[in-house]
FILO-984451 format. One record per atom (N, C-alpha, C): z, x, y; residue in three letters. Coordinates in steps of 0.05 Angstrom, whole numbers, padded with zeros to 5 digits, always signed. Layout:
<recs>
ZXYALA/...
</recs>
This chain:
<recs>
+00262+00708-00095MET/+00255+00688-00069MET/+00268+00663-00067MET/+00282+00652-00043SER/+00295+00633-00050SER/+00273+00599-00046SER/+00281+00582-00057ALA/+00267+00559-00059ALA/+00256+00553-00030ALA/+00281+00557-00006GLN/+00274+00551+00026GLN/+00247+00568+00030GLN/+00249+00590+00025GLN/+00225+00610+00033GLN/+00201+00607+00016GLN/+00204+00593-00005THR/+00175+00585-00025THR/+00160+00560-00019THR/+00179+00544-00001GLN/+00168+00516+00003GLN/+00146+00515+00029GLN/+00124+00519+00022ASP/+00101+00519+00042ASP/+00084+00496+00045ASP/+00094+00475+00033ILE/+00074+00450+00034ILE/+00092+00428+00048ILE/+00087+00414+00067ALA/+00102+00398+00080ALA/+00089+00368+00080ALA/+00099+00347+00077ILE/+00089+00321+00073ILE/+00108+00308+00099ILE/+00093+00297+00116VAL/+00108+00276+00136VAL/+00107+00247+00136VAL/+00127+00239+00122GLY/+00123+00208+00117GLY/+00132+00204+00077GLY/+00148+00183+00081ALA/+00155+00171+00050ALA/+00148+00153+00038ALA/+00127+00139+00054GLY/+00114+00114+00045GLY/+00095+00115+00024GLY/+00083+00094+00012VAL/+00066+00100-00015VAL/+00045+00119-00011VAL/+00031+00123+00012ILE/+00011+00150+00011ILE/+00026+00174+00014ILE/+00044+00176+00022GLY/+00069+00202+00026GLY/+00074+00211-00005GLY/+00095+00193-00014LEU/+00091+00194-00040LEU/+00076+00196-00062LEU/+00052+00186-00061THR/+00030+00192-00077THR/+00017+00216-00078THR/+00017+00224-00047THR/+00004+00248-00043THR/+00022+00273-00054THR/+00049+00265-00054ALA/+00060+00289-00067ALA/+00064+00288-00103ALA/+00057+00260-00107TRP/+00052+00260-00141TRP/+00027+00282-00147TRP/+00010+00271-00134ILE/-00017+00287-00144ILE/-00009+00315-00136ILE/-00002+00324-00120LEU/+00003+00353-00120LEU/+00020+00367-00139LEU/+00042+00349-00150CYS/+00059+00358-00169CYS/+00044+00365-00197CYS/+00025+00345-00205ASP/+00011+00345-00226ASP/-00005+00380-00223ASP/-00005+00389-00199PHE/-00018+00416-00199PHE/+00004+00436-00202PHE/+00031+00433-00203GLY/+00054+00443-00209GLY/+00065+00457-00187GLY/+00057+00445-00169LEU/+00067+00451-00132LEU/+00091+00434-00128LEU/+00109+00420-00152GLY/+00132+00414-00131GLY/+00151+00425-00121GLY/+00160+00446-00136PRO/+00177+00467-00124PRO/+00173+00480-00095PRO/+00157+00472-00091ARG/+00131+00487-00061ARG/+00135+00459-00043ARG/+00137+00435-00049ILE/+00134+00416-00028ILE/+00167+00408-00021ILE/+00161+00403+00010LYS/+00177+00381+00026LYS/+00174+00355+00037LYS/+00185+00347+00030VAL/+00184+00318+00044VAL/+00197+00307+00065VAL/+00190+00305+00089ILE/+00207+00296+00109ILE/+00204+00269+00124ILE/+00221+00244+00125ALA/+00212+00228+00127ALA/+00238+00212+00136ALA/+00239+00201+00153LYS/+00266+00177+00160LYS/+00279+00156+00136LYS/+00259+00149+00127HIS/+00263+00132+00107HIS/+00253+00140+00080HIS/+00264+00134+00054THR/+00257+00137+00027THR/+00267+00114+00007THR/+00251+00116-00019PRO/+00251+00089-00032PRO/+00278+00065-00033PRO/+00300+00089-00029GLU/+00321+00065-00035GLU/+00329+00048-00011GLU/+00313+00057+00011ASP/+00327+00048+00040ASP/+00306+00024+00039ASP/+00322+00000+00060ARG/+00302-00019+00068ARG/+00309-00026+00097ARG/+00284-00028+00115SER/+00285-00032+00141SER/+00262-00036+00143SER/+00260-00058+00170VAL/+00234-00064+00179VAL/+00213-00047+00186VAL/+00226-00025+00200ASP/+00204+00006+00199ASP/+00192+00016+00181ASP/+00201+00009+00148TYR/+00195+00023+00127TYR/+00179-00002+00109TYR/+00153+00001+00113THR/+00133-00018+00101THR/+00135-00024+00073THR/+00133+00007+00054SER/+00122+00001+00034SER/+00140-00014+00012SER/+00169-00022+00013PRO/+00184-00029+00005PRO/+00172-00065-00005PRO/+00162-00072+00019TRP/+00157-00105+00022TRP/+00133-00114+00017TRP/+00121-00096+00005ALA/+00090-00102+00002ALA/+00087-00122-00017ALA/+00071-00143-00022GLY/+00062-00155-00040GLY/+00052-00142-00065GLY/+00033-00122-00062ALA/+00022-00098-00084ALA/+00003-00111-00101ALA/-00018-00128-00095ASN/-00030-00133-00119ASN/-00058-00113-00114ASN/-00078-00127-00127PHE/-00104-00107-00125PHE/-00125-00137-00118PHE/-00129-00140-00099CYS/-00155-00159-00089CYS/-00174-00146-00069CYS/-00188-00168-00056SER/-00213-00156-00041SER/-00207-00148-00013SER/-00180-00148-00003ILE/-00172-00141+00016ILE/-00181-00116+00036ILE/-00197-00097+00020SER/-00205-00073+00032SER/-00228-00082+00051SER/-00241-00061+00065SER/-00262-00066+00084SER/-00283-00058+00053SER/-00314-00060+00071GLY/-00329-00062+00050GLY/-00342-00028+00059GLY/-00335-00009+00071ASP/-00347+00009+00077ASP/-00344+00028+00056ASP/-00360+00055+00051GLU/-00371+00070+00027GLU/-00337+00080+00016GLU/-00327+00092+00034LYS/-00299+00106+00030LYS/-00277+00089+00015LYS/-00278+00062+00027ALA/-00258+00049+00021ALA/-00256+00033-00007ALA/-00290+00028-00013LEU/-00298+00012-00035LEU/-00284+00044-00067LEU/-00295+00072-00053ARG/-00294+00089-00077ARG/-00264+00093-00076ARG/-00246+00096-00058TRP/-00212+00087-00061TRP/-00207+00068-00076TRP/-00216+00040-00074ASP/-00205+00025-00090ASP/-00215+00029-00119ASP/-00235+00040-00123ARG/-00245+00052-00155ARG/-00233+00071-00165ARG/-00222+00085-00145ILE/-00207+00105-00167ILE/-00174+00096-00168ILE/-00162+00086-00150THR/-00138+00072-00160THR/-00140+00050-00175THR/-00161+00038-00178TYR/-00159+00014-00197TYR/-00161+00028-00221TYR/-00163+00055-00232ASN/-00175+00068-00256ASN/-00140+00081-00254ASN/-00135+00088-00234ARG/-00103+00105-00243ARG/-00084+00080-00248ARG/-00090+00058-00237LEU/-00066+00038-00240LEU/-00068+00025-00272LEU/-00093+00027-00276ALA/-00101+00018-00305ALA/-00087+00036-00323ALA/-00090+00060-00323TYR/-00079+00080-00341TYR/-00049+00077-00341TYR/-00035+00071-00319LEU/+00000+00065-00312LEU/+00003+00040-00335LEU/-00008+00014-00330ALA/-00005-00004-00334ALA/-00008-00003-00370ALA/-00034+00007-00377ASN/-00036+00014-00413ASN/-00016+00040-00420ASN/+00000+00052-00404THR/+00017+00076-00413THR/+00049+00083-00403THR/+00051+00073-00377ARG/+00081+00071-00367ARG/+00087+00050-00353ARG/+00093+00033-00378LYS/+00106+00002-00364LYS/+00132+00012-00350LYS/+00145+00033-00348GLU/+00164+00039-00331GLU/+00153+00042-00302GLU/+00125+00051-00296SER/+00119+00050-00266SER/+00126+00024-00253SER/+00122-00005-00266GLY/+00124-00025-00253GLY/+00095-00039-00246GLY/+00078-00026-00266VAL/+00049-00040-00263VAL/+00048-00049-00285VAL/+00028-00076-00284VAL/+00012-00085-00301VAL/-00008-00102-00304VAL/-00025-00109-00318PHE/-00048-00118-00314PHE/-00038-00158-00310PHE/-00058-00165-00298ALA/-00054-00189-00290ALA/-00082-00205-00286ALA/-00081-00235-00286ASP/-00102-00243-00271ASP/-00099-00247-00250ASP/-00125-00249-00241LEU/-00132-00252-00206LEU/-00148-00285-00198LEU/-00145-00298-00183ARG/-00164-00327-00176ARG/-00160-00315-00148ARG/-00188-00310-00134GLU/-00193-00308-00105GLU/-00214-00323-00096GLU/-00200-00333-00076LEU/-00224-00346-00065LEU/-00230-00345-00035LEU/-00253-00359-00024TRP/-00262-00357+00000TRP/-00269-00381+00014TRP/-00263-00386+00043ASP/-00276-00401+00055ASP/-00296-00394+00076ASP/-00303-00364+00075TYR/-00326-00362+00085TYR/-00340-00337+00069TYR/-00368-00324+00076ASP/-00386-00318+00061ASP/-00367-00297+00054ASP/-00362-00277+00032PRO/-00347-00251+00030PRO/-00369-00225+00031PRO/-00365-00201+00032ASN/-00374-00180+00040ASN/-00388-00174+00008ASN/-00416-00177+00016LEU/-00430-00172-00009LEU/-00430-00141-00028LEU/-00428-00125-00011GLU/-00427-00101-00016GLU/-00403-00094-00035GLU/-00382-00109-00023LYS/-00359-00103-00039LYS/-00358-00119-00072LYS/-00367-00141-00069ILE/-00363-00156-00088ILE/-00383-00141-00108ILE/-00399-00135-00100ARG/-00424-00117-00119ARG/-00404-00093-00131ARG/-00386-00079-00117SER/-00381-00057-00127SER/-00352-00070-00146SER/-00341-00084-00137TRP/-00319-00098-00159TRP/-00325-00104-00182TRP/-00352-00112-00181SER/-00362-00131-00206SER/-00379-00103-00223SER/-00372-00079-00210SER/-00385-00056-00235SER/-00361-00046-00249SER/-00332-00052-00244TYR/-00307-00041-00259TYR/-00286-00058-00255TYR/-00280-00084-00244VAL/-00261-00097-00250VAL/-00269-00108-00273VAL/-00247-00108-00290LYS/-00241-00117-00322LYS/-00251-00148-00318LYS/-00267-00161-00334ASP/-00264-00193-00338ASP/-00273-00202-00315ASP/-00294-00189-00302PHE/-00301-00201-00271PHE/-00317-00222-00275PHE/-00315-00244-00264LYS/-00332-00270-00265LYS/-00333-00288-00236LYS/-00360-00293-00233THR/-00357-00309-00206THR/-00351-00343-00215THR/-00333-00355-00204ILE/-00330-00375-00207ILE/-00355-00400-00198ILE/-00366-00413-00211PRO/-00379-00438-00208PRO/-00375-00449-00185PRO/-00399-00458-00166LYS/-00393-00472-00145LYS/-00381-00496-00142LYS/-00396-00513-00167GLU/-00377-00539-00175GLU/-00344-00535-00184GLU/-00334-00514-00182GLU/-00308-00505-00198GLU/-00288-00499-00174GLU/-00301-00494-00151LEU/-00287-00487-00131LEU/-00277-00504-00114LEU/-00253-00507-00096PRO/-00234-00527-00086PRO/-00252-00528-00061PRO/-00245-00557-00046GLU/-00263-00569-00028GLU/-00258-00545+00001GLU/-00282-00548+00013ASN/-00283-00528+00040ASN/-00285-00491+00025ASN/-00284-00485+00004CYS/-00296-00458-00006CYS/-00321-00457-00015CYS/-00328-00429+00000LEU/-00359-00423-00005LEU/-00359-00401-00028LEU/-00343-00389-00040TYR/-00342-00370-00059TYR/-00320-00362-00072TYR/-00318-00353-00096GLY/-00289-00346-00110GLY/-00302-00325-00142GLY/-00282-00313-00149HIS/-00283-00299-00171HIS/-00256-00300-00183HIS/-00253-00291-00207THR/-00236-00278-00220THR/-00240-00257-00237THR/-00219-00244-00246GLY/-00217-00217-00259GLY/-00187-00207-00269GLY/-00191-00187-00281THR/-00163-00172-00290THR/-00159-00155-00267THR/-00136-00153-00253THR/-00131-00132-00237THR/-00097-00121-00250THR/-00080-00120-00220PHE/-00061-00105-00230PHE/-00038-00124-00210PHE/-00013-00125-00220LEU/+00014-00133-00204LEU/+00033-00110-00204LEU/+00046-00102-00185ILE/+00062-00089-00179ILE/+00089-00094-00177ILE/+00112-00086-00185ASN/+00137-00085-00177ASN/+00150-00063-00156ASN/+00139-00065-00136VAL/+00137-00050-00114VAL/+00159-00025-00115VAL/+00191-00040-00109PRO/+00211-00025-00112PRO/+00216-00006-00136PRO/+00205-00012-00164GLN/+00207+00001-00186GLN/+00185+00025-00184GLN/+00159+00018-00169TYR/+00135+00032-00174TYR/+00145+00053-00154TYR/+00152+00050-00132LEU/+00169+00071-00108LEU/+00182+00090-00125LEU/+00212+00079-00136ASN/+00231+00088-00151ASN/+00220+00115-00169ASN/+00199+00096-00187PHE/+00185+00111-00206PHE/+00182+00140-00198PHE/+00155+00133-00177ILE/+00144+00162-00159ILE/+00167+00181-00155ILE/+00188+00164-00142HIS/+00204+00183-00133HIS/+00222+00204-00151HIS/+00228+00187-00178SER/+00241+00205-00192SER/+00226+00223-00205SER/+00196+00219-00203ILE/+00173+00245-00217ILE/+00182+00264-00197ILE/+00177+00258-00166LEU/+00178+00283-00155LEU/+00206+00299-00156LEU/+00231+00282-00154ASN/+00253+00296-00161ASN/+00250+00315-00187ASN/+00243+00299-00206ASP/+00242+00317-00228ASP/+00225+00344-00229ASP/+00206+00343-00212SER/+00188+00363-00207SER/+00197+00385-00190SER/+00216+00376-00175GLY/+00233+00402-00159GLY/+00223+00396-00124GLY/+00205+00380-00121VAL/+00204+00366-00095VAL/+00228+00367-00078VAL/+00230+00376-00050THR/+00257+00368-00033THR/+00246+00347-00011THR/+00268+00328-00011PHE/+00275+00304+00006PHE/+00286+00319+00038PHE/+00274+00316+00057VAL/+00293+00316+00077VAL/+00295+00291+00097VAL/+00313+00273+00095LYS/+00314+00249+00111LYS/+00322+00254+00142LYS/+00301+00254+00154GLU/+00300+00262+00186GLU/+00270+00250+00195GLU/+00285+00246+00222GLU/+00254+00231+00233GLU/+00249+00248+00264GLU/+00220+00258+00250ILE/+00210+00281+00272ILE/+00193+00264+00288ILE/+00196+00270+00324LYS/+00188+00255+00340LYS/+00158+00271+00346LYS/+00153+00295+00342HIS/+00122+00302+00345HIS/+00120+00314+00326HIS/+00092+00314+00311ILE/+00086+00331+00287ILE/+00090+00359+00289ILE/+00099+00379+00303ASN/+00097+00400+00303ASN/+00127+00409+00295ASN/+00146+00387+00295ASP/+00173+00391+00293ASP/+00173+00387+00261ASP/+00163+00390+00239VAL/+00162+00395+00217VAL/+00161+00428+00218VAL/+00154+00447+00238LEU/+00160+00470+00234LEU/+00187+00477+00235LEU/+00204+00460+00242GLN/+00235+00460+00235GLN/+00242+00464+00215GLN/+00224+00455+00182PHE/+00237+00455+00166PHE/+00219+00466+00146PHE/+00193+00471+00151VAL/+00178+00487+00135VAL/+00167+00504+00159VAL/+00178+00528+00164PRO/+00169+00546+00187PRO/+00132+00559+00190PRO/+00127+00565+00154ASN/+00102+00576+00150ASN/+00087+00562+00134ASN/+00080+00543+00144PRO/+00068+00530+00124PRO/+00034+00528+00115PRO/+00033+00525+00084THR/+00002+00529+00080THR/-00012+00515+00093THR/+00006+00482+00081VAL/-00014+00459+00093VAL/+00010+00437+00103VAL/+00000+00423+00118VAL/+00020+00396+00127VAL/+00003+00369+00123VAL/+00009+00358+00107PHE/+00005+00330+00103PHE/+00018+00303+00119PHE/+00006+00293+00142ASN/+00012+00272+00163ASN/+00010+00248+00151ASN/+00026+00234+00137CYS/+00024+00206+00122CYS/+00048+00191+00139CYS/+00047+00179+00165PRO/+00061+00171+00182PRO/+00062+00136+00181PRO/+00039+00128+00168GLY/+00041+00100+00170GLY/+00035+00093+00196GLY/+00044+00069+00204VAL/+00037+00056+00233VAL/+00050+00072+00253VAL/+00067+00095+00244TRP/+00077+00110+00267TRP/+00063+00129+00271TRP/+00031+00129+00260ALA/+00016+00149+00277ALA/+00007+00145+00303ALA/+00014+00114+00310SER/+00004+00111+00340SER/+00028+00125+00357SER/+00050+00133+00346THR/+00070+00142+00370THR/+00076+00168+00360THR/+00073+00181+00338LEU/+00081+00207+00334LEU/+00069+00231+00350LEU/+00083+00245+00366GLY/+00077+00261+00392GLY/+00055+00284+00375GLY/+00042+00293+00389GLY/+00011+00309+00372GLY/-00008+00296+00360GLY/+00001+00267+00347VAL/-00022+00247+00340VAL/-00031+00234+00353VAL/-00005+00218+00362GLU/-00013+00189+00379GLU/-00041+00182+00378GLU/-00050+00169+00355ASP/-00075+00161+00350ASP/-00079+00130+00362ASP/-00091+00124+00383PRO/-00099+00100+00400PRO/-00112+00085+00380PRO/-00125+00086+00352ASP/-00136+00067+00340ASP/-00115+00056+00323ASP/-00090+00060+00320VAL/-00067+00054+00295VAL/-00054+00033+00313VAL/-00055+00014+00298TYR/-00032-00011+00310TYR/-00028-00023+00290TYR/-00002-00042+00293PRO/+00012-00058+00268PRO/-00014-00084+00268PRO/-00006-00091+00238THR/-00012-00109+00230THR/+00013-00128+00226THR/+00024-00155+00235ARG/+00051-00161+00225ARG/+00046-00172+00199ARG/+00060-00176+00180GLY/+00062-00194+00154GLY/+00089-00207+00162GLY/+00084-00226+00143HIS/+00121-00238+00137HIS/+00112-00253+00113HIS/+00124-00242+00094VAL/+00132-00259+00069VAL/+00155-00275+00060VAL/+00147-00291+00038VAL/+00171-00305+00035VAL/+00176-00303+00000VAL/+00201-00287-00008CYS/+00197-00281-00040CYS/+00215-00310-00050CYS/+00205-00323-00074VAL/+00213-00345-00091VAL/+00224-00336-00114VAL/+00235-00355-00133ASP/+00240-00356-00154ASP/+00222-00366-00177ASP/+00202-00364-00186ALA/+00179-00376-00199ALA/+00170-00364-00221ALA/+00186-00354-00245PRO/+00186-00337-00262PRO/+00155-00354-00278PRO/+00149-00372-00279HIS/+00129-00388-00298HIS/+00101-00377-00279HIS/+00103-00363-00259ILE/+00075-00359-00243ILE/+00070-00331-00260ILE/+00049-00331-00263LYS/+00038-00305-00274LYS/+00012-00292-00258LYS/-00002-00304-00253GLU/-00024-00309-00240GLU/-00028-00302-00202GLU/-00044-00280-00201THR/-00045-00278-00166THR/-00059-00294-00156THR/-00062-00310-00137ARG/-00078-00331-00129ARG/-00083-00323-00093ARG/-00105-00318-00086ILE/-00110-00317-00064ILE/-00129-00334-00044ILE/-00130-00344-00025ARG/-00151-00352-00007ARG/-00149-00342+00022ARG/-00175-00327+00022ASN/-00184-00314+00044ASN/-00196-00340+00068ASN/-00173-00350+00090GLY/-00191-00368+00102GLY/-00201-00358+00133GLY/-00207-00372+00148THR/-00219-00366+00176THR/-00204-00364+00193THR/-00172-00373+00187ASN/-00154-00367+00202ASN/-00132-00356+00198ASN/-00128-00356+00173SER/-00098-00335+00154SER/-00109-00342+00129SER/-00098-00321+00117ASP/-00094-00318+00086ASP/-00070-00326+00076ASP/-00075-00338+00047THR/-00057-00344+00035THR/-00048-00333+00005THR/-00032-00320-00001TYR/-00032-00309-00021TYR/-00002-00315-00042TYR/-00009-00311-00072ILE/+00016-00308-00085ILE/+00016-00294-00107ILE/+00043-00274-00099ILE/+00034-00255-00123ILE/+00061-00246-00132ILE/+00060-00259-00163PRO/+00080-00252-00173PRO/+00093-00228-00177PRO/+00116-00216-00175ARG/+00124-00185-00180ARG/+00132-00183-00205ARG/+00121-00168-00227PRO/+00128-00166-00259PRO/+00165-00155-00261PRO/+00173-00159-00277PHE/+00201-00150-00292PHE/+00223-00165-00276PHE/+00221-00188-00270ASN/+00236-00208-00253ASN/+00233-00201-00228ASN/+00217-00196-00215GLY/+00218-00189-00182GLY/+00214-00213-00163GLY/+00209-00239-00181GLY/+00207-00259-00159GLY/+00173-00268-00150GLY/+00172-00284-00132VAL/+00138-00291-00132VAL/+00131-00285-00099VAL/+00114-00261-00091VAL/+00113-00258-00061VAL/+00091-00273-00054VAL/+00104-00293-00030LEU/+00080-00314-00013LEU/+00079-00301+00014LEU/+00052-00305+00012GLY/+00046-00307+00042GLY/+00022-00320+00063GLY/+00013-00320+00080GLY/+00022-00292+00100GLY/+00009-00300+00126GLY/+00009-00276+00140PHE/-00001-00273+00169PHE/-00009-00252+00171PHE/-00025-00245+00185MET/-00048-00217+00183MET/-00047-00218+00222MET/-00029-00208+00231GLN/-00020-00215+00270GLN/-00023-00186+00281GLN/-00048-00182+00280LYS/-00063-00156+00296LYS/-00038-00154+00321LYS/-00033-00125+00325GLY/-00018-00117+00349GLY/+00007-00135+00353GLY/+00017-00143+00335ASN/+00053-00151+00339ASN/+00073-00143+00326ASN/+00086-00137+00347TRP/+00110-00119+00334TRP/+00135-00134+00337TRP/+00135-00161+00325ASP/+00154-00180+00338ASP/+00169-00174+00299ASP/+00196-00168+00306ARG/+00210-00163+00281ARG/+00233-00184+00270ARG/+00228-00211+00285GLU/+00235-00231+00273GLU/+00230-00252+00255GLU/+00244-00258+00239ILE/+00236-00282+00223ILE/+00238-00309+00233ILE/+00219-00321+00231HIS/+00222-00351+00249HIS/+00217-00374+00232HIS/+00236-00394+00228PRO/+00235-00413+00207PRO/+00211-00428+00206PRO/+00195-00437+00229GLU/+00168-00447+00229GLU/+00140-00433+00216GLU/+00145-00408+00211ASP/+00125-00390+00199ASP/+00133-00387+00166ASP/+00161-00387+00160THR/+00167-00396+00132THR/+00157-00415+00125THR/+00163-00444+00132GLN/+00156-00469+00127GLN/+00124-00470+00123GLN/+00104-00455+00144ASP/+00081-00458+00144ASP/+00064-00437+00111ASP/+00080-00417+00109ILE/+00080-00407+00085ILE/+00078-00416+00057ILE/+00099-00441+00058LEU/+00111-00449+00042LEU/+00093-00475+00031LEU/+00085-00483+00055LYS/+00065-00509+00054LYS/+00036-00505+00043LYS/+00026-00483+00055ARG/+00005-00479+00049ARG/-00003-00458+00018ARG/+00026-00446+00008THR/+00026-00433-00021THR/+00024-00460-00045THR/+00036-00477-00026ALA/+00045-00499-00053ALA/+00017-00513-00052ALA/-00005-00520-00030ALA/-00023-00533-00035ALA/-00047-00510-00051ALA/-00042-00491-00048LEU/-00063-00472-00062LEU/-00057-00470-00093LEU/-00031-00470-00099MET/-00021-00479-00126MET/-00001-00489-00129MET/-00001-00530-00139PRO/+00018-00538-00135PRO/+00034-00539-00153PRO/+00032-00516-00182GLU/+00048-00512-00193GLU/+00069-00491-00191GLU/+00067-00478-00170LEU/+00083-00457-00160LEU/+00118-00472-00156LEU/+00111-00487-00150PHE/+00138-00510-00137PHE/+00146-00537-00166PHE/+00133-00528-00181GLN/+00135-00553-00205GLN/+00120-00576-00194GLN/+00105-00575-00178HIS/+00088-00603-00164HIS/+00111-00619-00149HIS/+00135-00606-00140GLN/+00151-00620-00127GLN/+00143-00614-00093GLN/+00133-00598-00084GLY/+00128-00588-00063GLY/+00143-00565-00052GLY/+00140-00561-00021PRO/+00155-00537-00016PRO/+00185-00537-00006PRO/+00194-00566-00006GLU/+00222-00568-00008GLU/+00233-00554-00035GLU/+00215-00556-00054ALA/+00234-00545-00083ALA/+00235-00514-00080ALA/+00224-00498-00059ALA/+00219-00475-00063ALA/+00249-00456-00060ALA/+00254-00446-00088LYS/+00276-00430-00081LYS/+00277-00396-00074LYS/+00280-00394-00046ILE/+00280-00369-00037ILE/+00295-00347-00041ILE/+00288-00325-00046ILE/+00308-00302-00054ILE/+00309-00287-00032ILE/+00291-00283-00017TYR/+00295-00268+00010TYR/+00268-00269+00028TYR/+00264-00260+00055GLU/+00247-00266+00068GLU/+00242-00234+00081GLU/+00221-00226+00089ALA/+00218-00201+00112ALA/+00192-00199+00123ALA/+00197-00188+00140VAL/+00168-00182+00159VAL/+00169-00148+00157VAL/+00144-00144+00162GLY/+00137-00111+00159GLY/+00105-00106+00180GLY/+00103-00087+00183PHE/+00080-00077+00196PHE/+00052-00065+00183PHE/+00036-00073+00175ARG/+00013-00057+00158ARG/+00002-00040+00182ARG/+00006-00010+00171PRO/-00012+00005+00186PRO/-00041+00006+00189PRO/-00047-00010+00209SER/-00078-00014+00210SER/-00090+00008+00227SER/-00117+00010+00233ARG/-00130+00023+00246ARG/-00157+00016+00250ARG/-00167+00019+00272ASN/-00195+00015+00284ASN/-00216+00042+00272ASN/-00238+00027+00259GLY/-00252+00043+00245GLY/-00253+00055+00215GLY/-00225+00044+00208GLY/-00213+00046+00180GLY/-00191+00076+00175GLY/-00186+00076+00151ALA/-00166+00097+00145ALA/-00174+00124+00155ALA/-00156+00140+00167ARG/-00163+00165+00166ARG/-00154+00182+00144ARG/-00166+00200+00135VAL/-00166+00217+00116VAL/-00185+00247+00123VAL/-00172+00271+00133GLU/-00187+00293+00153GLU/-00168+00314+00161GLU/-00180+00332+00154LEU/-00176+00359+00156LEU/-00178+00366+00188LEU/-00145+00376+00191ASP/-00142+00380+00230ASP/-00121+00405+00227ASP/-00116+00413+00251THR/-00094+00436+00249THR/-00073+00429+00267THR/-00047+00433+00262LEU/-00017+00429+00282LEU/-00033+00438+00307LEU/-00024+00426+00326PRO/-00032+00432+00351PRO/-00026+00452+00363PRO/-00041+00472+00373GLY/-00035+00498+00382GLY/-00024+00518+00365GLY/-00034+00516+00340THR/-00023+00538+00319THR/-00047+00538+00298THR/-00042+00556+00282LYS/-00067+00557+00261LYS/-00062+00542+00234LYS/-00037+00529+00230PHE/-00038+00513+00208PHE/-00051+00490+00198PHE/-00058+00490+00179PRO/-00073+00464+00171PRO/-00060+00437+00173PRO/-00073+00416+00182LEU/-00057+00392+00177LEU/-00084+00374+00168LEU/-00074+00360+00153ILE/-00086+00340+00135ILE/-00076+00310+00140ILE/-00093+00298+00154HIS/-00082+00262+00161HIS/-00091+00246+00135HIS/-00069+00229+00129ASP/-00075+00203+00109ASP/-00060+00182+00114ASP/-00068+00164+00138TYR/-00057+00135+00138TYR/-00081+00128+00148TYR/-00073+00103+00151GLY/-00089+00079+00164GLY/-00100+00057+00143GLY/-00080+00057+00119ALA/-00084+00043+00104ALA/-00084+00009+00102ALA/-00074+00005+00129SER/-00070-00025+00133SER/-00056-00036+00108SER/-00071-00063+00099GLY/-00055-00073+00075GLY/-00062-00066+00048GLY/-00079-00041+00043THR/-00085-00028+00018THR/-00082-00010+00011THR/-00046-00003+00023GLY/-00038+00023+00014GLY/-00032+00022-00015GLY/-00034+00001-00031TYR/-00025+00011-00058TYR/-00050+00008-00074TYR/-00074-00014-00066GLN/-00095-00009-00085GLN/-00111+00011-00078GLN/-00111+00024-00054ALA/-00134+00046-00046ALA/-00115+00072-00043ALA/-00094+00072-00040GLY/-00074+00093-00033GLY/-00073+00120-00057GLY/-00076+00108-00076TYR/-00086+00134-00093TYR/-00106+00150-00087TYR/-00128+00133-00087GLY/-00158+00144-00074GLY/-00154+00162-00043GLY/-00140+00149-00034MET/-00130+00166-00011MET/-00122+00189-00016MET/-00096+00191-00026ALA/-00084+00208-00031ALA/-00098+00237-00042ALA/-00115+00228-00066PHE/-00126+00244-00085PHE/-00150+00265-00063PHE/-00160+00250-00042ASP/-00175+00265-00019ASP/-00172+00282-00005ASP/-00142+00269-00001SER/-00125+00285+00017SER/-00122+00310+00006SER/-00111+00314-00023VAL/-00102+00335-00039VAL/-00129+00351-00040VAL/-00151+00343-00047MET/-00173+00358-00049MET/-00176+00373-00025MET/-00171+00365-00008LEU/-00177+00377+00020LEU/-00164+00400+00026LEU/-00135+00398+00014SER/-00120+00425+00011SER/-00121+00446-00008SER/-00135+00434-00033LEU/-00140+00455-00052LEU/-00151+00482-00045LEU/-00174+00483-00029PRO/-00178+00515-00020PRO/-00164+00530-00007PRO/-00146+00512+00007LEU/-00120+00529+00024LEU/-00100+00539+00007LEU/-00091+00532-00015ILE/-00066+00536-00027ILE/-00075+00562-00056ILE/-00057+00575-00051LYS/-00056+00594-00073LYS/-00038+00593-00093LYS/-00048+00598-00121PHE/-00037+00578-00144PHE/-00026+00610-00152PHE/-00036+00627-00152ALA/-00026+00653-00162ALA/-00004+00666-00142ALA/
</recs>
């Protein structure tokens, strides 16, 4: 039987969620049966392909619902394994200092404190002015291009086939895998427009990042503000330092605006004066800037068993991670794969 005839698992989308789903399936020896259909893959750079632009640390950005907390915990353990054993993955342990200008979700903090290494609440007298809460801990930094290429390489070595095509309707997957055992739908923000899915709860949350040369910065620092979040995220292995940011709900603006750049530099310089050697934002050495669209969803991420419209073929949705694709993505992909296993014949 040819590879074409035996490929019966389709994955739509090759962002971090789609790639991670394929990776977990490969751990079950299913690589040769998988076909990934996506407009963009890790070597590409496009405003329509969000995954390569992410800051990709591990912080308290996720919601406080039970599923999100569980996905974080699963992914934390996986990233810890990679940081300990697979340096080529681009994942390293790193110090996190996170601050709030408002009261954080206490359920989330309780969950975090149960598994995050070196977790400590910052004493109130050590908090910056107008800051109500803060904590420190050991989490992760990810060199995103390296991480995506790491997974991509595993998939190629495992026999996964990639087809670089943009599908307009979810049933178009049948052109590439005519008789699927299961289809995974991992289109990111494009779940809002993909025919047969067209999820009205999905919307973009626009982000703008500035990557600067600051190799002396090793700590992630975040301030969760009432009007905007400010973050400083070093990318390990000489990947620069990613600065942000904006969380602009429903905004599809693809342009980089100089006034936004200056706002980011000003806020990050105030949050960490040593970032620019105490010389202020005018001393920033910008490597690049980028705009991306986080795949947000009202009600949280969707991991759910469905069927391809008008067919009997199982369809598993896995999208809507918003800004948590790297810190919750392994947990989300794990749950989607668990939904598929009863459908897959291994003999």
